[in-house]
C-alpha positions as CSV (number, residue, x, y, z in Angstrom):
1,M,65.2,-65.1,9.7
2,E,63.6,-61.7,9.5
3,P,60.0,-61.8,8.2
4,R,59.2,-60.1,4.9
5,R,57.8,-56.6,5.0
6,S,56.5,-54.0,2.6
7,R,56.0,-50.2,2.5
8,P,52.5,-49.1,3.6
9,Q,49.9,-48.1,1.1
10,G,48.7,-44.9,2.7
11,V,48.3,-43.8,6.3
12,L,45.0,-45.3,7.1
13,G,46.0,-48.7,5.7
14,C,49.3,-49.0,7.5
15,S,50.1,-50.4,10.8
16,L,49.3,-47.1,12.6
17,T,45.9,-48.5,12.3
18,I,46.7,-51.7,14.4
19,L,46.6,-50.4,17.4
20,L,44.7,-50.4,16.8
21,L,43.1,-51.3,16.0
22,A,45.2,-51.9,17.5
23,A,44.5,-51.1,16.8
24,V,46.4,-50.2,17.2
25,L,45.9,-51.3,11.3
26,P,47.8,-53.4,8.7
27,C,50.4,-53.3,5.9
28,A,53.6,-52.1,7.6
29,P,57.2,-52.3,6.7
30,A,60.3,-53.0,8.7
31,T,61.1,-50.8,11.7
32,G,64.8,-51.8,11.8
33,K,66.3,-55.2,12.1
34,S,66.7,-57.0,15.3
35,A,70.3,-58.2,15.8
36,R,70.7,-61.4,17.8
37,A,73.2,-61.1,20.7
38,P,74.7,-64.6,20.7
39,A,76.9,-64.2,23.7
40,V,73.9,-63.5,26.0
41,V,71.4,-66.2,27.0
42,A,67.9,-65.3,28.2
43,R,67.8,-66.3,31.8
44,L,64.2,-65.5,32.6
45,S,61.3,-67.7,31.7
46,A,58.4,-66.5,29.5
47,E,56.2,-66.4,32.6
48,E,58.6,-64.2,34.5
49,I,59.1,-61.8,31.6
50,V,55.3,-61.5,31.0
51,A,54.8,-60.8,34.8
52,K,57.5,-58.2,34.8
53,N,56.1,-56.6,31.7
54,A,52.6,-56.3,33.3
55,A,54.1,-54.8,36.5
56,A,56.1,-52.3,34.5
57,R,53.0,-51.2,32.5
58,G,51.1,-50.5,35.8
59,G,49.9,-53.9,36.9
60,P,47.4,-56.3,35.4
61,E,44.6,-55.4,37.8
62,A,44.9,-51.7,36.9
63,W,44.6,-52.6,33.2
64,R,41.6,-54.9,33.8
65,N,39.8,-51.9,35.4
66,V,40.1,-50.0,32.1
67,Q,37.0,-50.7,30.1
68,T,37.3,-47.9,27.6
69,M,40.3,-45.8,26.4
70,M,40.8,-42.9,24.0
71,W,43.9,-41.5,22.4
72,F,44.1,-38.1,20.8
73,G,47.1,-36.9,18.7
74,H,48.4,-36.5,15.2
75,I,50.1,-38.6,12.5
76,E,53.3,-37.7,10.8
77,S,53.8,-39.5,7.5
78,T,55.4,-38.9,4.1
79,N,52.4,-40.8,2.7
80,A,49.9,-38.2,4.2
81,T,48.1,-35.8,2.0
82,V,48.6,-33.1,4.6
83,P,51.1,-32.7,7.4
84,G,50.2,-33.5,11.0
85,M,46.8,-35.1,10.5
86,L,44.8,-35.2,13.6
87,F,43.5,-38.6,14.9
88,R,41.2,-40.0,17.5
89,L,41.3,-43.7,18.6
90,A,38.5,-45.1,20.8
91,Q,38.7,-48.6,22.2
92,K,36.1,-50.5,24.2
93,R,36.2,-54.0,25.6
94,P,36.2,-56.7,24.5
95,N,37.4,-55.7,21.0
96,K,35.7,-52.6,19.7
97,T,37.7,-49.9,18.0
98,R,37.0,-46.6,16.2
99,F,39.8,-44.8,14.5
100,E,39.3,-41.3,13.0
101,I,41.7,-39.2,11.0
102,N,40.8,-35.6,10.1
103,A,42.8,-34.0,7.2
104,M,41.7,-30.4,6.8
105,G,38.0,-31.2,7.3
106,D,38.0,-34.5,5.4
107,K,37.4,-37.3,7.9
108,S,38.4,-40.9,7.3
109,V,37.1,-43.6,9.8
110,R,37.7,-47.2,10.5
111,V,35.3,-48.9,12.8
112,F,35.2,-52.5,14.2
113,D,32.4,-53.7,16.5
114,G,34.0,-57.0,17.5
115,T,32.4,-58.9,14.6
116,Q,32.4,-56.8,11.6
117,G,34.0,-53.5,10.5
118,W,33.7,-50.6,8.0
119,S,35.9,-48.0,6.5
120,L,34.7,-44.5,5.5
121,R,36.7,-42.3,3.2
122,P,35.6,-38.9,1.8
123,A,34.9,-39.1,-1.9
124,H,34.2,-35.8,-3.7
125,G,32.3,-34.5,-0.7
126,R,30.2,-37.7,-0.4
127,P,31.4,-40.3,2.2
128,D,32.3,-43.7,0.8
129,V,31.5,-46.5,3.3
130,R,32.8,-50.0,2.6
131,P,32.6,-53.1,4.8
132,Y,35.8,-54.8,5.9
133,S,37.2,-57.6,3.7
134,I,37.4,-61.1,5.1
135,D,41.1,-60.6,5.7
136,E,40.5,-57.2,7.5
137,V,37.9,-58.9,9.8
138,R,40.3,-61.7,10.6
139,F,43.1,-59.2,11.4
140,A,40.8,-57.1,13.6
141,Q,39.5,-60.2,15.4
142,A,43.0,-61.3,16.3
143,A,44.1,-57.9,17.5
144,P,45.7,-57.7,20.9
145,G,42.9,-55.7,22.4
146,L,42.9,-52.7,24.8
147,D,45.6,-54.0,27.1
148,G,48.0,-55.5,24.6
149,P,49.1,-59.0,23.7
150,L,50.9,-60.0,26.9
151,I,48.6,-59.1,29.8
152,D,46.3,-62.0,30.6
153,S,47.7,-63.8,27.5
154,V,47.1,-67.3,29.1
155,A,43.5,-66.4,30.0
156,K,43.0,-65.3,26.4
157,G,44.1,-68.8,25.3
158,S,47.6,-67.8,24.0
159,S,51.0,-69.3,24.8
160,V,54.2,-67.4,25.1
161,S,57.8,-68.7,24.7
162,V,61.2,-67.0,24.7
163,A,63.1,-67.0,21.4
164,G,66.2,-65.4,22.9
165,L,67.8,-62.1,23.7
166,D,68.1,-59.7,20.8
167,E,69.3,-56.2,20.3
168,V,66.7,-53.6,19.1
169,E,68.1,-50.2,18.4
170,K,71.0,-50.8,20.8
171,H,68.6,-52.0,23.5
172,K,68.8,-55.6,24.7
173,A,65.4,-57.0,24.5
174,Y,63.7,-60.4,25.2
175,H,62.3,-61.8,22.0
176,L,58.9,-63.4,22.9
177,V,56.8,-65.5,20.5
178,L,53.1,-65.5,21.2
179,K,50.9,-68.1,19.6
180,T,47.2,-67.1,19.6
181,P,44.3,-69.6,19.8
182,S,43.9,-69.3,16.0
183,G,47.5,-70.5,15.6
184,E,48.9,-67.1,14.5
185,S,52.5,-66.4,15.7
186,Q,53.2,-62.8,16.9
187,H,56.6,-61.5,18.0
188,I,57.1,-59.1,20.9
189,W,60.4,-57.6,22.1
190,V,60.5,-56.5,25.7
191,D,63.3,-54.2,26.9
192,A,65.5,-56.2,29.3
193,Q,65.8,-53.3,31.7
194,S,62.5,-51.5,31.7
195,F,60.4,-54.6,30.7
196,L,58.3,-52.4,28.5
197,E,57.5,-53.5,24.9
198,I,59.6,-51.8,22.3
199,R,58.6,-53.7,19.2
200,Y,55.6,-55.8,18.1
201,D,55.3,-57.8,14.9
202,R,52.3,-59.7,13.6
203,P,51.4,-61.2,10.3
204,A,48.9,-59.6,7.9
205,G,48.4,-61.9,5.0
206,S,51.7,-62.2,3.1
207,R,53.1,-59.2,5.0
208,T,54.2,-58.5,8.5
209,V,53.0,-55.6,10.5
210,S,55.9,-54.2,12.6
211,V,55.8,-51.2,15.0
212,L,58.1,-49.6,17.5
213,Y,56.9,-48.2,20.8
214,R,58.7,-45.1,22.0
215,D,58.7,-42.6,24.9
216,Y,56.4,-44.2,27.4
217,K,54.5,-41.8,29.6
218,P,52.4,-42.4,32.7
219,S,48.6,-42.0,32.5
220,N,46.8,-42.6,35.9
221,G,49.5,-45.1,36.8
222,L,49.6,-46.9,33.5
223,Q,52.6,-46.7,31.1
224,I,51.5,-45.9,27.6
225,P,53.8,-45.1,24.6
226,S,53.5,-41.5,23.3
227,I,55.0,-42.4,19.9
228,I,54.2,-45.5,17.8
229,E,56.4,-45.7,14.8
230,T,56.6,-47.8,11.6
231,G,58.6,-47.8,8.5
232,A,62.0,-46.9,9.8
233,G,65.2,-48.3,8.5
234,A,66.8,-48.6,5.0
235,G,66.7,-44.8,4.5
236,N,63.0,-44.6,5.0
237,T,61.3,-41.7,6.9
238,P,59.2,-43.5,9.5
239,D,55.5,-43.0,9.9
240,R,54.6,-41.8,13.4
241,M,51.4,-41.8,15.5
242,V,52.1,-39.2,18.2
243,I,49.7,-39.6,21.2
244,E,49.2,-36.2,22.9
245,R,46.4,-37.1,25.3
246,V,45.0,-40.2,26.8
247,A,41.5,-40.6,28.4
248,L,40.8,-43.7,30.5
249,N,37.3,-45.0,31.0
250,P,35.5,-42.2,29.2
251,P,31.8,-43.0,28.4
252,I,31.5,-44.3,24.9
253,D,28.2,-45.5,23.5
254,D,28.2,-48.8,21.6
255,H,26.7,-47.0,18.6
256,A,30.1,-45.3,18.2
257,F,31.2,-48.7,16.8
258,S,28.3,-49.1,14.4
259,E,28.5,-48.7,10.6
260,P,29.3,-45.1,9.9
261,G,26.3,-43.2,8.7
262,A,23.8,-45.9,9.8
263,P,20.4,-44.4,10.7
264,Q,20.4,-45.6,14.3
265,Q,23.8,-43.9,14.8
266,Q,22.6,-40.6,13.3
267,A,19.6,-40.6,15.6
268,R,21.8,-40.4,18.6
269,K,24.5,-38.0,19.7
270,Q,27.6,-39.3,18.0
271,L,30.5,-40.2,20.2
272,R,30.7,-38.5,23.5
273,L,34.4,-38.4,22.8
274,G,36.9,-35.7,23.6
275,S,35.2,-34.0,26.5
276,T,36.9,-36.3,29.1
277,P,40.1,-34.8,30.6
278,R,43.2,-36.9,30.8
């Protein structure tokens, strides 16, 4: 049975922020139903699919060598106040994220330091900083991290099983169920030919965050989607995070993941981000 989903309540609150925030960011709707292909039986074990996925993405060792990563691009959304809002996503192991959206000079920020998080939104020229709610903290703590949910999943204390072989947008895909140490069940669809993830679902309270990964491109040997989409299907115009540039292992000070506007952050140069070439 398909999990229940809802429309996002604004760009910064939707699943574009998971990745988050992976960050990839909760409250996402369906991205198209997955049709079960009953005549085809999955013949690979979960361990084999996970290993092939890691190899297709560039190899587990290459991902382990990435300690920080930044994405630069823009967001396309019918919920946006302005078209093509610019974003910058910084991630640092083990689970630190900073997601910035710039809409014509008004900057919105979501920051998580691994333990607690804050959101900053412009309010009549004066920034409004609010701490994460308990649900937001739990969601961020259970995020897949910099290298995603499948790489080193066993080492992270998760288990993976095969639910079957489904069809996602005319692509046959292995439907994997990942159970985290907290007991949360997440669903990942891995393309049966490329072995790259094409869809990722995870619960967010009473809703389900669901995203599609599109148009993978190489970055220093790693395969990274250049489009992350949510909200497609049922006549909806999808929200899109378009990744235009990737920086691997740029220097990012831990203060970049502090509460926005905190005195210790203002005393330093904020975020040495954006100067590192791809």
